[in-house]
C-alpha positions in Angstrom: -4.0 23.2 -30.7 -4.1 22.0 -27.2 -2.0 19.1 -25.8 -3.1 16.5 -23.4 -1.3 15.6 -20.2 -2.1 13.7 -17.1 -3.1 15.8 -14.2 -0.2 14.4 -12.1 2.8 12.6 -13.3 6.0 12.1 -11.4 9.4 10.9 -12.6 11.9 9.4 -10.2 15.3 9.4 -11.7 18.6 8.5 -10.0 22.1 7.4 -10.8 22.6 3.8 -9.7 25.8 2.7 -8.1 28.9 3.4 -10.1 27.2 5.9 -12.5 27.1 9.7 -12.3 28.6 10.9 -9.0 27.4 7.8 -7.0 29.8 5.4 -5.4 29.8 1.7 -5.6 30.1 -0.7 -8.5 27.7 -0.8 -11.5 26.8 -4.5 -11.4 23.6 -6.0 -12.6 22.7 -7.0 -9.1 23.4 -3.4 -7.7 21.3 -1.9 -10.5 18.3 -4.0 -9.6 18.9 -3.5 -5.8 19.0 0.3 -6.3 15.9 0.1 -8.5 14.0 -1.8 -5.8 15.1 0.7 -3.1 13.9 3.6 -5.2 10.7 1.8 -6.1 9.9 1.1 -2.4 10.7 4.8 -1.5 8.4 6.0 -4.3 5.5 3.9 -3.2 5.7 5.6 0.3 5.6 9.1 -1.2 2.2 10.7 -0.6 1.9 12.1 -4.1 2.1 8.5 -5.5 -0.4 6.9 -3.2 -3.3 5.4 -5.1 -1.9 6.2 -8.5 -1.0 3.8 -11.3 2.7 3.0 -11.7 4.2 2.7 -15.1 7.8 1.4 -15.3 9.9 2.6 -18.2 13.2 1.0 -19.3 15.3 2.0 -22.2 18.2 0.2 -23.9 20.3 -1.6 -21.4 18.0 -0.3 -18.6 15.2 -2.5 -20.0 16.8 -5.5 -18.3 16.4 -4.0 -14.9 13.0 -2.5 -15.7 11.6 -5.9 -16.7 13.1 -7.5 -13.6 11.7 -4.9 -11.3 8.3 -5.4 -12.9 8.5 -9.1 -12.4 9.3 -8.7 -8.7 6.5 -6.1 -8.1 3.8 -7.2 -10.5 0.9 -6.5 -8.1 2.0 -2.8 -7.7 2.7 -2.0 -11.4 0.1 -1.1 -14.0 2.2 -1.0 -17.1 5.7 -1.6 -18.4 7.2 0.3 -21.3 10.3 -1.0 -23.0 12.0 1.4 -25.4 14.8 0.0 -27.6 15.3 -2.9 -25.2 17.2 -6.1 -25.6 16.4 -9.7 -24.9 19.5 -10.4 -22.8 23.0 -9.2 -22.2 24.2 -12.6 -23.1 22.5 -12.4 -26.5 24.3 -9.1 -27.1 27.7 -10.6 -26.2 27.1 -13.6 -28.4 26.0 -11.4 -31.3 29.2 -9.5 -31.2 31.6 -12.5 -30.8 32.9 -15.0 -33.3 30.9 -18.3 -33.4 34.0 -20.2 -32.1 33.8 -18.2 -28.8 30.1 -18.8 -28.1 30.5 -21.9 -25.8 33.1 -20.1 -23.7 30.9 -17.0 -23.4 27.9 -19.0 -22.4 29.9 -20.9 -19.8 31.5 -17.7 -18.3 28.7 -15.2 -18.7 26.1 -15.9 -16.0 23.6 -13.1 -15.6 21.4 -12.8 -12.5 18.4 -12.0 -14.7 17.5 -11.7 -18.3 14.5 -9.9 -19.8 13.7 -12.7 -22.2 13.1 -15.1 -19.3 11.5 -12.6 -16.8 9.0 -11.3 -19.3 7.5 -14.8 -19.6 6.5 -14.7 -16.0 4.9 -11.2 -16.0 1.1 -11.3 -15.8 -1.6 -8.7 -15.2 0.7 -5.8 -16.3 0.1 -3.9 -19.6 3.2 -4.1 -21.8 4.3 -1.7 -24.5 7.4 -2.4 -26.6 8.9 0.4 -28.7 11.7 -0.4 -31.1 12.9 1.0 -34.3 13.6 -1.1 -37.4 16.5 1.3 -38.0 18.1 0.6 -34.6 21.7 -0.4 -35.5 22.8 -1.1 -31.9 20.1 -3.5 -30.9 18.4 -4.7 -34.1 14.7 -5.6 -34.0 15.4 -9.4 -34.1 17.3 -9.3 -30.7 14.4 -8.0 -28.5 12.0 -10.5 -30.0 
């Protein structure tokens, strides 16, 4: 049996600020900033010129992947979200007692949320992968 693969595929992976051996703080703003810097660098790479770009985000990284896609729609062909979540705020609310929800909503201001950003993405193919057996981010949350 013979497998199928694309003639060229490149993966750009990096540790964002505050992760791995990198310096800086792992904030939501820095994750997106680092992603944009890498994306811009990747677009200038000769091996990537005139190729379709597919952005992939998994778990918490889905937030940044959706936001990056929103900001670069004309340059991205597809977005794949694997085990993503609708928003960090939703995750915080789901794990907190109901009595604390108003305080959490007032204090937790996110610079971007996938559930809002995804509404404004057009002309990009979308693929959402999520298991019904995911105990960390149940299927209802990404919807």
